[in-house]
C-alpha positions as CSV (number, residue, x, y, z in Angstrom):
1,M,-27.1,0.2,10.8
2,Q,-23.6,-1.2,9.9
3,H,-21.2,1.3,8.4
4,P,-19.5,0.4,5.2
5,R,-15.9,-0.8,5.5
6,V,-13.1,-2.0,3.3
7,S,-10.1,-4.1,4.1
8,I,-7.0,-2.5,2.5
9,L,-4.3,-5.1,2.4
10,M,-0.6,-4.2,2.8
11,Y,2.0,-6.3,0.9
12,H,5.6,-5.6,0.4
13,Q,7.8,-8.2,-1.4
14,V,6.4,-11.3,-3.1
15,G,8.9,-14.1,-3.9
16,E,10.8,-17.0,-2.5
17,F,12.3,-16.4,0.9
18,R,13.9,-18.3,3.7
19,P,11.8,-18.5,6.9
20,M,12.3,-15.5,9.3
21,R,11.3,-14.4,12.7
22,K,11.6,-10.6,12.2
23,H,10.0,-8.2,9.8
24,R,7.6,-10.8,8.5
25,A,5.2,-8.3,7.0
26,N,8.0,-7.4,4.5
27,Y,7.7,-10.8,2.8
28,C,5.0,-13.0,1.2
29,D,5.9,-16.3,-0.3
30,H,4.8,-16.4,-4.0
31,R,3.0,-19.7,-3.7
32,R,1.0,-18.4,-0.7
33,F,0.3,-15.2,-2.7
34,S,-1.0,-17.2,-5.6
35,A,-3.4,-19.1,-3.3
36,Q,-4.5,-15.9,-1.6
37,M,-5.3,-14.2,-4.9
38,E,-7.2,-17.3,-6.1
39,L,-9.3,-17.1,-2.9
40,V,-10.1,-13.4,-3.0
41,A,-11.0,-13.6,-6.7
42,R,-13.6,-16.2,-5.9
43,F,-15.0,-15.0,-2.6
44,Y,-14.3,-11.3,-2.2
45,Q,-14.8,-8.1,-4.2
46,V,-11.4,-6.7,-5.1
47,I,-11.8,-3.0,-6.0
48,D,-9.4,-0.3,-6.9
49,L,-8.5,2.4,-4.4
50,E,-10.6,5.1,-6.0
51,T,-13.7,3.0,-6.0
52,A,-13.1,2.3,-2.3
53,L,-12.7,6.0,-1.5
54,A,-16.0,6.8,-3.3
55,G,-17.7,4.0,-1.4
56,L,-16.3,5.0,2.0
57,Y,-17.2,8.7,1.6
58,G,-20.6,8.4,0.2
59,Q,-20.3,8.8,-3.6
60,Q,-21.4,5.3,-4.3
61,P,-22.2,2.0,-2.5
62,L,-19.4,-0.3,-1.3
63,P,-19.8,-3.9,-2.3
64,R,-19.8,-6.5,0.5
65,R,-16.5,-8.1,1.4
66,A,-14.6,-5.3,-0.4
67,L,-10.8,-5.5,-0.6
68,V,-8.1,-3.2,-1.9
69,L,-4.6,-4.6,-2.7
70,T,-1.6,-2.3,-2.0
71,F,2.1,-3.0,-2.5
72,D,4.7,-0.8,-0.8
73,D,8.1,0.2,-2.3
74,A,7.7,-1.2,-5.9
75,Y,10.1,-4.1,-5.6
76,E,11.4,-5.8,-8.7
77,N,9.9,-9.1,-7.5
78,F,6.4,-7.5,-7.8
79,A,6.8,-7.7,-11.6
80,E,8.0,-11.3,-11.6
81,H,5.7,-12.9,-9.0
82,A,2.8,-10.6,-8.2
83,W,1.8,-8.9,-11.4
84,P,1.3,-12.1,-13.5
85,V,-1.1,-13.5,-10.8
86,L,-3.0,-10.2,-10.5
87,E,-3.3,-10.1,-14.3
88,R,-4.5,-13.7,-14.5
89,H,-7.3,-13.0,-12.1
90,R,-8.0,-9.5,-13.4
91,L,-7.5,-8.0,-9.9
92,P,-6.8,-4.2,-9.5
93,A,-4.1,-3.0,-7.2
94,I,-1.9,0.0,-6.5
95,V,1.9,0.0,-6.2
96,Y,3.5,2.8,-4.2
97,A,6.9,3.8,-5.7
98,I,9.8,5.7,-4.1
99,S,10.7,8.2,-6.8
100,G,14.3,8.6,-5.7
101,Y,15.0,4.9,-5.6
102,L,13.7,3.6,-8.9
103,G,16.1,0.9,-10.2
104,R,18.1,1.1,-7.0
105,R,18.5,-1.3,-4.0
106,A,16.3,-0.8,-0.9
107,E,19.1,0.3,1.5
108,W,16.9,0.2,4.6
109,F,17.1,-3.6,4.4
110,A,20.8,-3.4,5.5
111,K,19.4,-3.3,9.0
112,D,18.1,-6.8,8.6
113,P,21.5,-8.7,8.5
114,G,21.6,-12.0,6.7
115,R,18.9,-11.0,4.2
116,P,19.6,-9.9,0.6
117,I,19.0,-6.3,-0.2
118,P,16.2,-6.3,-2.8
119,R,16.2,-4.1,-5.9
120,L,13.3,-1.8,-6.8
121,L,11.6,-1.5,-10.2
122,S,13.2,0.8,-12.7
123,G,11.4,3.8,-14.1
124,A,10.9,2.0,-17.5
125,R,9.4,-1.1,-15.8
126,L,7.1,1.0,-13.7
127,R,5.9,2.9,-16.8
128,E,5.2,-0.5,-18.5
129,L,3.2,-1.7,-15.5
130,H,1.2,1.6,-15.5
131,A,0.5,1.3,-19.2
132,A,-0.8,-2.3,-18.6
133,G,-3.3,-1.0,-16.0
134,M,-1.5,-0.9,-12.7
135,M,-2.3,2.1,-10.5
136,I,0.8,3.9,-9.2
137,G,1.0,5.9,-6.0
138,S,3.8,7.9,-4.3
139,H,5.9,6.6,-1.4
140,T,7.9,9.9,-1.2
141,V,11.3,10.6,-2.7
142,D,13.7,9.0,-0.2
143,H,11.6,6.6,2.0
144,L,12.2,8.7,5.2
145,R,10.1,8.8,8.3
146,L,8.0,11.9,7.6
147,A,7.2,12.6,11.3
148,E,10.9,13.1,12.0
149,L,11.3,15.8,9.3
150,S,10.7,19.5,9.4
151,P,7.6,20.8,7.6
152,K,9.8,22.1,4.7
153,Q,11.5,18.7,4.4
154,Q,8.1,16.9,4.5
155,R,6.7,19.1,1.7
156,K,9.8,18.4,-0.5
157,Q,9.4,14.7,0.0
158,L,5.7,14.8,-0.9
159,A,5.7,17.3,-3.7
160,D,8.9,16.2,-5.5
161,S,7.9,12.6,-5.5
162,R,4.5,13.3,-7.0
163,A,6.0,15.6,-9.6
164,A,8.7,13.0,-10.6
165,L,6.2,10.2,-10.9
166,E,3.7,12.2,-12.9
167,D,6.5,13.2,-15.3
168,L,7.5,9.6,-15.6
169,L,4.0,8.2,-16.2
170,G,2.4,11.1,-17.9
171,A,-0.6,10.7,-15.6
172,P,-1.9,12.1,-12.3
173,V,-0.5,10.6,-9.1
174,V,-2.8,11.5,-6.2
175,H,-2.5,8.6,-3.7
176,L,0.2,8.4,-1.1
177,C,1.7,5.8,1.3
178,Y,3.7,7.0,4.3
179,P,7.1,5.2,4.6
180,F,7.3,3.1,7.8
181,G,3.7,4.4,8.5
182,S,5.3,7.6,9.9
183,F,3.2,10.8,9.7
184,N,1.9,13.5,12.0
185,A,-0.6,16.4,12.0
186,V,1.7,18.5,9.8
187,T,1.7,15.7,7.2
188,L,-2.1,15.7,7.1
189,E,-2.0,19.4,6.3
190,L,0.7,19.2,3.7
191,A,-0.5,16.2,1.8
192,P,-3.6,17.8,0.3
193,E,-1.7,21.0,-0.4
194,C,0.8,18.8,-2.4
195,G,-2.1,17.3,-4.4
196,Y,-2.8,14.0,-2.7
197,Q,-6.4,12.8,-2.3
198,S,-5.6,9.8,0.0
199,A,-2.9,8.2,2.0
200,V,-2.5,4.8,3.6
201,T,-0.7,4.1,6.9
202,C,0.6,1.1,8.8
203,L,-2.2,1.5,11.4
204,R,-4.1,-1.7,11.6
205,G,-7.8,-2.2,11.0
206,A,-10.5,-2.0,8.3
207,A,-11.1,1.4,6.7
208,T,-14.5,3.0,7.5
209,P,-16.1,6.4,6.8
210,Q,-14.8,7.5,10.3
211,D,-11.2,7.3,9.0
212,H,-9.4,10.4,7.7
213,P,-8.8,9.8,3.9
214,L,-5.2,10.8,4.5
215,A,-4.8,8.3,7.4
216,L,-6.3,5.1,6.1
217,P,-5.6,1.9,8.1
218,R,-4.6,-1.3,6.4
219,K,-4.2,-5.0,7.3
220,A,-0.6,-6.3,7.0
221,I,-0.2,-9.6,5.2
222,S,2.7,-11.5,6.8
223,F,5.1,-14.3,5.7
224,G,3.6,-16.6,8.3
225,D,-0.1,-16.2,7.4
226,S,-1.7,-19.5,6.6
227,L,-4.7,-19.4,4.3
228,L,-7.0,-19.8,7.4
229,G,-5.2,-16.9,9.1
230,Y,-5.5,-14.9,5.9
231,V,-9.3,-15.4,5.8
232,W,-9.5,-14.4,9.5
233,K,-7.7,-11.2,8.8
234,L,-9.9,-10.4,5.8
235,S,-13.2,-11.3,7.3
236,L,-13.1,-10.9,11.0
237,K,-10.1,-8.7,12.1
238,H,-11.8,-5.3,11.5
239,A,-11.4,-3.5,14.9
240,P,-8.8,-0.8,14.9
241,K,-5.8,-0.9,17.2
242,P,-5.9,1.9,19.9
243,E,-3.4,4.2,18.1
244,L,-5.8,4.5,15.1
245,T,-8.5,6.2,17.1
246,T,-6.3,9.4,17.3
247,W,-6.8,9.9,13.6
248,R,-10.5,9.0,13.4
249,R,-13.3,11.5,12.9
250,P,-15.7,12.1,15.8
């Protein structure tokens, strides 16, 4: 019997960019994104994260060809280029926001010389998107590598971000995304204590019931993905990379 699975897709920026060789998973051309969303709207079942979690862990059946759309960092260009396409096709998604960087520039891009440093959505704009139906998750306070922090520092990043976003949105924020995919066993203990029900990683593969709900794998969508390559990732590239098995259930 085949276990249920869902492809959780990882996007970052959506817009118009010059070709690049490095950090390609940080960029998606807006024209390719539009074509990708047209394809998934026709041939896949795009579901929200909570429906995916219920299907993975036995509360309800998962549809075939199930997808979840995730967007890390909450860039300004999401509102300009991604949200109108999602709205047109009525596709659910989740945006993971960095509570301490709302309306600021993504300073970590300074390490990618020659590229503009993008700005992140303001709190007011994030609130508007949430009111329009967008699910919002936490990407911590300061976008730091959690595995490099002390337990006390980790707890502050997790708890303070959730509190700030809930205060901004007036709604529960129970889903988390680890900056740079960085987490450890301490993080897995702290996240539920801080009120999180799920967390996504940068580990590659399709999510299955074997996966810890606080260490969910994703499939990175890259600047260089052709439509054929995109379909291959969605439909065939399910096997986890070796590092994922550490966090899988027996």
